[in-house]
Every structure is written in C-alpha cells, then in structure tokens.
C-alpha positions as a LaTeX table, in Angstrom:
\begin{tabular}{lrrr}
\hline
Residue & $x$ (\AA) & $y$ (\AA) & $z$ (\AA) \\
\hline
Met1 & 31.90 & 70.05 & 7.88 \\
Ala2 & 29.77 & 67.54 & 6.19 \\
Gly3 & 29.86 & 64.08 & 7.67 \\
Ile4 & 30.58 & 61.05 & 5.58 \\
Leu5 & 28.43 & 57.98 & 6.06 \\
Leu6 & 30.21 & 54.74 & 5.36 \\
Lys7 & 28.06 & 51.70 & 4.72 \\
Gly8 & 29.85 & 48.52 & 5.62 \\
Arg9 & 29.44 & 45.46 & 3.52 \\
Phe10 & 27.88 & 42.48 & 5.33 \\
Pro11 & 29.04 & 39.27 & 3.66 \\
Arg12 & 26.17 & 37.23 & 2.20 \\
Arg13 & 27.62 & 34.03 & 3.61 \\
Arg14 & 27.70 & 35.56 & 7.07 \\
Leu15 & 24.07 & 36.69 & 6.75 \\
Ile16 & 22.96 & 33.19 & 5.80 \\
Gln17 & 24.93 & 31.74 & 8.70 \\
Val18 & 23.34 & 34.14 & 11.21 \\
Val19 & 19.83 & 33.43 & 9.92 \\
Ala20 & 20.41 & 29.66 & 10.02 \\
Thr21 & 21.85 & 29.86 & 13.54 \\
Asn22 & 18.92 & 31.89 & 14.83 \\
Leu23 & 16.46 & 29.55 & 13.12 \\
Ala24 & 18.07 & 26.48 & 14.68 \\
Arg25 & 18.28 & 28.10 & 18.10 \\
His26 & 14.86 & 29.76 & 18.39 \\
Val27 & 12.74 & 27.29 & 16.43 \\
Phe28 & 14.29 & 23.83 & 16.46 \\
Gly29 & 16.25 & 24.15 & 19.70 \\
Ser30 & 13.33 & 25.69 & 21.58 \\
Ala31 & 10.94 & 23.08 & 20.18 \\
Ala32 & 13.20 & 20.20 & 21.23 \\
Arg33 & 13.57 & 21.54 & 24.78 \\
Asn34 & 9.85 & 22.17 & 25.17 \\
Trp35 & 9.00 & 18.75 & 23.70 \\
Ala36 & 11.29 & 17.01 & 26.21 \\
Arg37 & 9.89 & 19.10 & 29.06 \\
Asn38 & 6.29 & 18.29 & 28.11 \\
Leu39 & 6.91 & 14.59 & 27.39 \\
Ala40 & 4.31 & 13.49 & 29.94 \\
Gly41 & 1.61 & 15.46 & 28.13 \\
Thr42 & 2.83 & 14.31 & 24.72 \\
Ala43 & 2.95 & 10.59 & 25.60 \\
Pro44 & $-0.75$ & 9.87 & 24.77 \\
Ala45 & $-0.36$ & 11.51 & 21.36 \\
Leu46 & 2.88 & 9.61 & 20.79 \\
Gly47 & 1.26 & 6.29 & 21.66 \\
Ser48 & $-1.88$ & 6.77 & 19.58 \\
Met49 & 0.11 & 8.04 & 16.61 \\
Thr50 & 2.51 & 5.11 & 16.82 \\
Leu51 & $-0.41$ & 2.67 & 16.82 \\
Leu52 & $-2.01$ & 4.45 & 13.87 \\
Leu53 & 1.18 & 4.47 & 11.82 \\
Leu54 & 1.91 & 0.83 & 12.63 \\
Met55 & $-1.55$ & $-0.19$ & 11.50 \\
Thr56 & $-1.16$ & 2.02 & 8.43 \\
Gly57 & 2.07 & 0.28 & 7.46 \\
Leu58 & 0.67 & $-3.21$ & 7.97 \\
Val59 & $-2.63$ & $-2.43$ & 6.28 \\
Gly60 & $-0.74$ & $-0.76$ & 3.43 \\
Leu61 & 1.41 & $-3.84$ & 2.86 \\
Ser62 & $-1.68$ & $-6.05$ & 3.10 \\
Gly63 & $-3.51$ & $-3.86$ & 0.61 \\
Phe64 & $-0.55$ & $-4.00$ & $-1.78$ \\
Ala65 & $-0.48$ & $-7.79$ & $-1.50$ \\
Leu66 & $-4.25$ & $-8.01$ & $-2.02$ \\
Tyr67 & $-4.01$ & $-5.79$ & $-5.09$ \\
Asn68 & $-1.30$ & $-8.01$ & $-6.60$ \\
Leu69 & $-3.30$ & $-11.10$ & $-5.68$ \\
Glu70 & $-6.40$ & $-9.62$ & $-7.27$ \\
Gln71 & $-4.44$ & $-8.83$ & $-10.45$ \\
Tyr72 & $-3.05$ & $-12.37$ & $-10.53$ \\
Glu73 & $-6.47$ & $-13.91$ & $-9.97$ \\
Ala74 & $-7.92$ & $-11.61$ & $-12.62$ \\
Gly75 & $-5.31$ & $-12.90$ & $-15.06$ \\
Gln76 & $-6.16$ & $-16.48$ & $-14.09$ \\
Ala77 & $-9.87$ & $-15.79$ & $-14.34$ \\
Ser78 & $-9.40$ & $-14.37$ & $-17.86$ \\
Leu79 & $-7.61$ & $-17.56$ & $-18.95$ \\
Leu80 & $-10.18$ & $-19.93$ & $-20.43$ \\
His81 & $-9.28$ & $-23.61$ & $-20.75$ \\
Ile82 & $-11.24$ & $-25.31$ & $-23.52$ \\
Tyr83 & $-11.08$ & $-29.07$ & $-22.94$ \\
Leu84 & $-10.92$ & $-31.21$ & $-26.06$ \\
Arg85 & $-12.40$ & $-34.64$ & $-26.73$ \\
Asp86 & $-9.94$ & $-37.51$ & $-26.74$ \\
Asp87 & $-11.22$ & $-38.55$ & $-30.19$ \\
Ala88 & $-11.37$ & $-35.01$ & $-31.61$ \\
Ala89 & $-10.31$ & $-34.77$ & $-35.24$ \\
Tyr90 & $-7.25$ & $-32.66$ & $-35.99$ \\
Gln91 & $-9.22$ & $-30.67$ & $-38.55$ \\
Asp92 & $-11.83$ & $-29.70$ & $-35.95$ \\
Val93 & $-9.14$ & $-28.69$ & $-33.44$ \\
Asp94 & $-7.27$ & $-26.62$ & $-36.05$ \\
Ser95 & $-10.48$ & $-24.94$ & $-37.18$ \\
Leu96 & $-11.38$ & $-23.98$ & $-33.61$ \\
Trp97 & $-7.84$ & $-22.75$ & $-32.94$ \\
Asp98 & $-7.91$ & $-20.55$ & $-36.05$ \\
Arg99 & $-11.24$ & $-19.05$ & $-35.08$ \\
Leu100 & $-9.98$ & $-18.19$ & $-31.61$ \\
Ser101 & $-6.66$ & $-16.82$ & $-32.84$ \\
Asn102 & $-8.43$ & $-14.46$ & $-35.25$ \\
Asp103 & $-11.03$ & $-13.35$ & $-32.71$ \\
Pro104 & $-10.34$ & $-9.70$ & $-31.70$ \\
Arg105 & $-11.41$ & $-10.46$ & $-28.12$ \\
Val106 & $-8.64$ & $-13.04$ & $-27.70$ \\
Ala107 & $-5.12$ & $-11.99$ & $-26.71$ \\
Ser108 & $-3.50$ & $-15.38$ & $-27.30$ \\
Ala109 & $-4.35$ & $-19.05$ & $-27.78$ \\
Thr110 & $-2.07$ & $-21.99$ & $-26.98$ \\
Tyr111 & $-2.41$ & $-25.77$ & $-27.18$ \\
Thr112 & $-1.72$ & $-28.20$ & $-24.32$ \\
Ser113 & $-1.50$ & $-31.88$ & $-25.17$ \\
Lys114 & $-2.63$ & $-34.71$ & $-22.90$ \\
Ala115 & 1.00 & $-35.51$ & $-22.04$ \\
Gln116 & 1.69 & $-31.88$ & $-21.11$ \\
Ala117 & $-1.50$ & $-31.76$ & $-19.02$ \\
Leu118 & $-0.39$ & $-34.89$ & $-17.16$ \\
Ala119 & 3.10 & $-33.48$ & $-16.55$ \\
His120 & 1.59 & $-30.30$ & $-15.15$ \\
Ala121 & $-0.85$ & $-32.25$ & $-12.96$ \\
Gln122 & 1.99 & $-34.28$ & $-11.47$ \\
Ser123 & 3.42 & $-31.09$ & $-9.96$ \\
Ile124 & 0.16 & $-30.46$ & $-8.06$ \\
Pro125 & $-0.28$ & $-32.33$ & $-4.74$ \\
Gly126 & $-2.93$ & $-35.04$ & $-4.89$ \\
Leu127 & $-3.32$ & $-35.25$ & $-8.67$ \\
Pro128 & $-0.56$ & $-37.83$ & $-9.35$ \\
Ala129 & $-2.43$ & $-40.31$ & $-7.13$ \\
Leu130 & $-5.54$ & $-39.72$ & $-9.25$ \\
Ala131 & $-3.63$ & $-40.54$ & $-12.41$ \\
Asp132 & $-2.14$ & $-43.70$ & $-10.87$ \\
Ala133 & $-5.56$ & $-44.87$ & $-9.67$ \\
Ser134 & $-7.14$ & $-44.50$ & $-13.09$ \\
Gly135 & $-4.43$ & $-46.51$ & $-14.82$ \\
Ser136 & $-4.37$ & $-44.06$ & $-17.72$ \\
Asn137 & $-4.04$ & $-40.36$ & $-18.42$ \\
Pro138 & $-7.33$ & $-38.76$ & $-17.26$ \\
Phe139 & $-6.32$ & $-35.21$ & $-18.13$ \\
Pro140 & $-7.61$ & $-33.93$ & $-21.49$ \\
Ala141 & $-5.82$ & $-31.83$ & $-24.07$ \\
Ser142 & $-6.95$ & $-28.25$ & $-24.11$ \\
Leu143 & $-6.83$ & $-24.92$ & $-25.89$ \\
Asn144 & $-5.83$ & $-22.16$ & $-23.47$ \\
Val145 & $-7.33$ & $-18.82$ & $-24.41$ \\
Gln146 & $-6.21$ & $-15.57$ & $-22.80$ \\
Val147 & $-9.06$ & $-13.09$ & $-23.09$ \\
Lys148 & $-8.33$ & $-9.35$ & $-23.34$ \\
Asn149 & $-11.40$ & $-8.35$ & $-21.35$ \\
Ile150 & $-12.75$ & $-10.63$ & $-18.65$ \\
Asp151 & $-16.29$ & $-9.48$ & $-19.48$ \\
Asp152 & $-15.99$ & $-11.36$ & $-22.80$ \\
Met153 & $-15.40$ & $-14.70$ & $-21.09$ \\
Gly154 & $-19.08$ & $-15.68$ & $-21.15$ \\
Ala155 & $-19.47$ & $-14.91$ & $-24.84$ \\
Ile156 & $-16.40$ & $-16.92$ & $-25.84$ \\
Asp157 & $-17.49$ & $-19.81$ & $-23.62$ \\
Gly158 & $-20.89$ & $-19.83$ & $-25.30$ \\
Met159 & $-19.22$ & $-19.77$ & $-28.72$ \\
Val160 & $-16.96$ & $-22.80$ & $-28.20$ \\
Arg161 & $-18.70$ & $-25.16$ & $-25.78$ \\
Tyr162 & $-20.79$ & $-26.86$ & $-28.48$ \\
Glu163 & $-17.99$ & $-27.27$ & $-31.02$ \\
Leu164 & $-17.30$ & $-30.78$ & $-32.31$ \\
Ala165 & $-13.76$ & $-30.82$ & $-30.90$ \\
Val166 & $-14.85$ & $-29.80$ & $-27.38$ \\
Asp167 & $-15.57$ & $-32.28$ & $-24.58$ \\
Pro168 & $-19.36$ & $-32.27$ & $-24.09$ \\
Val169 & $-19.16$ & $-33.26$ & $-20.40$ \\
Thr170 & $-16.69$ & $-30.61$ & $-19.23$ \\
Pro171 & $-16.37$ & $-28.18$ & $-22.12$ \\
Thr172 & $-14.47$ & $-25.30$ & $-20.44$ \\
Ser173 & $-13.12$ & $-23.99$ & $-17.14$ \\
Tyr174 & $-15.46$ & $-20.99$ & $-17.19$ \\
Asp175 & $-16.82$ & $-20.04$ & $-13.74$ \\
Pro176 & $-18.90$ & $-16.84$ & $-14.02$ \\
Gly177 & $-18.87$ & $-16.09$ & $-10.30$ \\
Ala178 & $-15.20$ & $-16.70$ & $-9.48$ \\
Tyr179 & $-13.77$ & $-13.28$ & $-10.32$ \\
Lys180 & $-16.78$ & $-11.45$ & $-8.92$ \\
Arg181 & $-16.36$ & $-13.24$ & $-5.60$ \\
Ile182 & $-12.69$ & $-12.26$ & $-5.50$ \\
Gln183 & $-13.55$ & $-8.63$ & $-6.21$ \\
Gln184 & $-16.21$ & $-8.62$ & $-3.51$ \\
Val185 & $-13.81$ & $-10.00$ & $-0.91$ \\
Val186 & $-11.05$ & $-7.54$ & $-1.83$ \\
Phe187 & $-13.50$ & $-4.61$ & $-1.84$ \\
Gly188 & $-14.89$ & $-5.58$ & 1.56 \\
Leu189 & $-11.42$ & $-5.86$ & 3.09 \\
Ala190 & $-10.40$ & $-2.53$ & 1.57 \\
Val191 & $-13.47$ & $-0.74$ & 2.96 \\
Ala192 & $-12.95$ & $-2.24$ & 6.42 \\
Gly193 & $-9.25$ & $-1.32$ & 6.42 \\
Ile194 & $-9.88$ & 2.26 & 5.30 \\
Ala195 & $-12.65$ & 2.73 & 7.88 \\
Phe196 & $-10.41$ & 1.41 & 10.65 \\
Leu197 & $-7.52$ & 3.67 & 9.61 \\
Cys198 & $-9.84$ & 6.69 & 9.42 \\
Leu199 & $-11.00$ & 6.01 & 12.98 \\
Leu200 & $-7.43$ & 5.69 & 14.25 \\
Gly201 & $-6.41$ & 8.78 & 12.28 \\
Phe202 & $-9.18$ & 10.83 & 13.87 \\
Val203 & $-8.12$ & 9.71 & 17.33 \\
Ala204 & $-4.44$ & 10.40 & 16.68 \\
Ile205 & $-5.06$ & 13.85 & 15.20 \\
Thr206 & $-7.40$ & 14.78 & 18.05 \\
Val207 & $-4.98$ & 13.65 & 20.76 \\
Thr208 & $-2.02$ & 15.39 & 19.10 \\
Ala209 & $-3.97$ & 18.60 & 18.57 \\
Asn210 & $-5.05$ & 18.59 & 22.23 \\
Ser211 & $-1.46$ & 18.13 & 23.40 \\
Ile212 & $-0.40$ & 21.12 & 21.29 \\
Lys213 & $-3.34$ & 23.09 & 22.66 \\
Ala214 & $-2.18$ & 22.35 & 26.20 \\
Ala215 & 1.34 & 23.48 & 25.30 \\
Ile216 & $-0.01$ & 26.73 & 23.84 \\
His217 & $-1.98$ & 27.55 & 26.97 \\
Ala218 & 0.93 & 26.58 & 29.22 \\
Arg219 & 3.19 & 29.07 & 27.40 \\
Arg220 & 0.59 & 31.77 & 26.93 \\
Asp221 & 2.71 & 34.43 & 28.67 \\
Glu222 & 5.78 & 33.57 & 26.63 \\
Ile223 & 3.80 & 33.79 & 23.40 \\
Thr224 & 2.29 & 37.13 & 24.39 \\
Ile225 & 5.72 & 38.62 & 25.17 \\
Met226 & 7.11 & 37.42 & 21.83 \\
Gln227 & 4.19 & 38.98 & 19.99 \\
Leu228 & 4.58 & 42.28 & 21.88 \\
Val229 & 8.28 & 42.62 & 21.03 \\
Gly230 & 7.45 & 42.08 & 17.35 \\
Ala231 & 8.59 & 38.50 & 16.87 \\
Pro232 & 7.74 & 37.21 & 13.38 \\
Arg233 & 4.76 & 34.93 & 13.01 \\
Trp234 & 6.93 & 31.98 & 11.99 \\
Met235 & 9.09 & 32.36 & 15.11 \\
Val236 & 6.03 & 32.17 & 17.37 \\
Arg237 & 4.32 & 29.28 & 15.59 \\
Gly238 & 7.38 & 27.44 & 14.32 \\
Pro239 & 8.35 & 25.70 & 17.58 \\
Phe240 & 4.87 & 24.23 & 18.00 \\
Ile241 & 4.91 & 22.84 & 14.46 \\
Val242 & 8.37 & 21.37 & 15.06 \\
Glu243 & 7.13 & 19.81 & 18.33 \\
Gly244 & 4.33 & 18.08 & 16.43 \\
Ala245 & 6.79 & 16.98 & 13.76 \\
Ile246 & 9.10 & 15.53 & 16.44 \\
Thr247 & 6.21 & 13.56 & 17.91 \\
Gly248 & 5.21 & 12.30 & 14.48 \\
Ala249 & 8.80 & 11.48 & 13.49 \\
Leu250 & 9.42 & 9.48 & 16.65 \\
Ala251 & 6.11 & 7.65 & 16.27 \\
Gly252 & 6.86 & 7.01 & 12.59 \\
Leu253 & 10.35 & 5.74 & 13.39 \\
Val254 & 9.05 & 3.25 & 15.96 \\
Ala255 & 6.14 & 2.17 & 13.75 \\
Gly256 & 8.40 & 1.87 & 10.70 \\
Met257 & 10.91 & $-0.29$ & 12.57 \\
Val258 & 8.18 & $-2.58$ & 13.90 \\
Thr259 & 6.57 & $-2.80$ & 10.46 \\
Phe260 & 9.89 & $-3.72$ & 8.89 \\
Ala261 & 10.67 & $-6.28$ & 11.59 \\
Leu262 & 7.28 & $-8.00$ & 11.33 \\
Ala263 & 7.14 & $-8.04$ & 7.53 \\
Ala264 & 10.78 & $-9.04$ & 7.06 \\
Gly265 & 10.34 & $-11.80$ & 9.64 \\
Ala266 & 7.26 & $-13.09$ & 7.84 \\
Ile267 & 9.10 & $-13.06$ & 4.50 \\
Ser268 & 12.11 & $-14.96$ & 5.86 \\
Ala269 & 9.96 & $-17.46$ & 7.78 \\
Gly270 & 7.39 & $-18.04$ & 5.06 \\
Ser271 & 9.80 & $-18.18$ & 2.07 \\
Ser272 & 7.93 & $-19.47$ & $-1.00$ \\
Gly273 & 4.63 & $-19.88$ & 0.84 \\
Phe274 & 4.61 & $-16.21$ & 1.77 \\
Thr275 & 5.11 & $-15.14$ & $-1.85$ \\
Gln276 & 1.97 & $-17.06$ & $-2.81$ \\
Phe277 & $-0.03$ & $-15.58$ & 0.05 \\
Ala278 & 1.33 & $-12.03$ & $-0.41$ \\
Pro279 & 2.66 & $-11.69$ & $-3.97$ \\
Gly280 & 4.89 & $-8.71$ & $-4.67$ \\
Val281 & 5.80 & $-8.08$ & $-1.02$ \\
Thr282 & 9.61 & $-8.20$ & $-0.87$ \\
Val283 & 12.22 & $-6.75$ & 1.47 \\
Ala284 & 12.57 & $-3.74$ & $-0.84$ \\
Thr285 & 8.80 & $-3.18$ & $-0.66$ \\
Val286 & 8.93 & $-3.38$ & 3.12 \\
Val287 & 11.75 & $-0.80$ & 3.25 \\
Val288 & 9.66 & 1.57 & 1.11 \\
Ala289 & 6.67 & 1.02 & 3.41 \\
Ala290 & 8.78 & 1.75 & 6.52 \\
Val291 & 10.13 & 4.98 & 5.02 \\
Gly292 & 6.58 & 5.92 & 3.99 \\
Val293 & 5.40 & 5.36 & 7.56 \\
Leu294 & 8.15 & 7.66 & 8.86 \\
Leu295 & 7.26 & 10.43 & 6.40 \\
Ala296 & 3.56 & 9.96 & 7.18 \\
Gly297 & 4.35 & 10.41 & 10.87 \\
Val298 & 6.16 & 13.72 & 10.28 \\
Thr299 & 3.28 & 14.94 & 8.10 \\
Leu300 & 0.63 & 13.82 & 10.59 \\
Gly301 & 2.39 & 15.42 & 13.56 \\
Ser302 & 3.06 & 18.77 & 11.91 \\
Gly303 & $-0.41$ & 18.82 & 10.34 \\
Ser304 & $-2.07$ & 18.19 & 13.69 \\
Ser305 & $-0.06$ & 21.07 & 15.16 \\
Leu306 & $-1.16$ & 23.39 & 12.37 \\
Ile307 & $-4.80$ & 22.49 & 13.04 \\
Ser308 & $-4.40$ & 23.24 & 16.73 \\
Leu309 & $-2.52$ & 26.50 & 16.07 \\
Gly310 & $-5.20$ & 27.73 & 13.73 \\
Arg311 & $-7.87$ & 27.14 & 16.36 \\
His312 & $-6.17$ & 28.26 & 19.56 \\
Met313 & $-3.27$ & 30.60 & 18.82 \\
Glu314 & $-5.45$ & 33.67 & 18.33 \\
Thr315 & $-7.89$ & 32.89 & 21.11 \\
\hline
\end{tabular}
C-alpha cells in the first residue's frame, strides 16, 4: 500500500515571526548580555569614543559657524564702497553709476547719500561721538558695488579711484588682503580641527577594536562550538557587531546630549551676540548635530567591530 506524504503549509507570517524571534534572541539578546558582562573591558572604548564624538559635534558646529562666517565675510569683502567727493557734480556721479551698472562684473550698484551714511553710522558704537565732535556730517556719500567675483575687486577699484566724482583722499574701501587673511585663518582652523579629530578617531577605533578582540578570545570556545554545529556566519559575528554598535550608540547618546546642552546653553546665554559670533547656528542646527553624533557613534562602534572581526575571527 503506497504511502501518502502530506506536506503541511507553514504560514508565512509565522515563519517571519520565528526568524525575527531567533534573530532578537541569538544576536541582539546575546550581544546585550555579553556587553553588560564585559562592561569593565568596554569602559575604555566607551570613554574614548564619547570624547571623540563630543569633540566631533563641537568641532562640527564650529566648522559650520566658520563656514557661514566666511561666506558672510566674503560677501562683505566683495562689496566695494566708492566714496564720493562732497562737491561732486551730479553728471559725474550719474556717469560713474551708469558705467558700473552696465559692467558685466558688477552684480548691483546702489547709492548712499551723506544723510543715509550718517544715519547708519549712528547705529555703530563710537561713531556718533565722532559726528558730534566734528560739528558736521563727516561721512561721505558713496556708491556701493556688489561684485560677482571677488577676484575682480582690484580691477574695479583701479577703474574708479581716479574718477572725477570719487574722493581723492579715500577713494574706496578696497583692502586686497582682508579676504585672503580670513581664508587663511579659516583654513588653518579647519586643518587643525580635522587633524585633531583624526587622532581621536584613531585612538577610539583602536581601543574599540581591542575590546572586541578581547571579547572574541574570551569566548573562543563558544565560537568554536557554534561553528562546529553549523551556525551561520551572521549568527557567529552578529553579536560582536551589535556589541560595538551598543558601545557606539551609548557614547553617541551621551556626546549628543552634552553637545546639545552646551550649544543650546550658549545660544540662550549669548542671544544676539552669539548669532554674530556663530552665524547660522540655531537650536534646530544643534538638534541635527546631536542626532548626527548619535548616528556617527553607531557607525563607529559597528565599524570598529567589523575591523576587529576581520583580523581576529579566523585566527
């Protein structure tokens, strides 16, 4: 009598549930228990990674502020003030204005009268006293030229400084070294910050990789048994990667919270002065930086574990 083989149907939802349960139990659950058990060995990696991520967040915010400041100063440096003679004829001023407006190197040209220049100066500390001491309005009228390319500033300055309508004593506000000095300072700070972060990153990755190496050697017998019974590669390596990710996530969480607290405190304490010192840095920017620090911590921790696994798992 021929036998009949019945093949039962295994619900797809049940299969997914079993796989997810086993994954959580054998990878994430095992990694969390081992991480807590080996906390003493993980503490140096946790501390160094927290310091690295904290410095990364603060340096990142500083770099963002410096970039915005550099862009602002570049815009100011590309604004050329052409100071006019008090007795300049209207025809000469109009002729110069037309030439500048039609110049393809000029983005815009505006006129500031002596009264407007005085009103603006009165909003700057120290300048109202100068006007009162002189007994008259010492601030000249000017044509304000926004140049498209800052490299054309010298050529435009040379074109206008000997015009009849231009003040022969102080013809323009052109300072050829101002923007270059700003760029040099920003570049130097950026190089120093990147070098410092690279050094901290090397230390953090090395310490984390060594802690994972110690965990691998401590559980050498367990790993060997799992490999002998045919455990998949991901099940053997997964817990170590999750342990590194836990270390990085905790370090990123602490560093992100400290970064947010310091930056938000500086914003609230500095108010308008802080916006001038660090333009563009707002509470929303700080939140983004804190989240970025947390994600960087997870990436750094799991990446360090992968490096250590690749070197020591097969040895």
